[in-house]
N, C-alpha and C positions, 0 to 999 in steps of 0.2 A: 504494500500500500504506500502511495506517495501522498504526503500532506504538504501543501504549500501555505505558508503564512506570510502575508504581506503587511508591511507597515514601515515605520522609520525607527530603526534601532540605534541610530547614531548617538554616541555618548553613553550607551548602556554596556554593562558587562556581558559580553557575548557568551563566555563560558557559563555564567549563571543562567543566562537565557536558554542556552542549549540544555542544561540540566533540567530546567523548569519544563521545557517542552517535552523532553524525554519522559519525565515524571507524569505529565498529563497523558501522553500517549499510552504509557504502561497502565495507568489507572483506567482509562476509558476502554482500551482494547484487550488488555491482558497480554499484549505482545511486546517483546523487547524491541528496542529501537536499534537498528544496525548502525545508523549514522544520522547526524543532523547536519545539513548543509546550510550555512548561514549566509552564503553569498546573496546579497540583494534582498534579504529578508526584512520585512517591516511590519510593525504592529503598534497601534496607538498606546494601548495599555495591556499589560500581561493578563489581567483578569478577563479582558475581552477575548484573549486567545482561548482560555478555558471555556467560556460561554459559547463561542462560535464553534469550537470543536465538538462540544457536547451536543449542540444542535444538529451538526452534521452526522454525528454517530447515531443520534436518535432517528434522524430522517432515513439513514441507511438501513436501520433495523426494521422500519415499517414496510 
């Protein structure tokens, strides 16, 4: 599965962001994350990432 998150991460701790995204993906799918590619990634607020991803997971399950 490929998940693309768009937003503006300039000035944020990319390693922390990667860990956060990996945690969300594991929680939502139960699957490990093989890699997180941060090139060009952007998100307004990290809590928005969780909400958006949860909505997509829920939609996929229906």
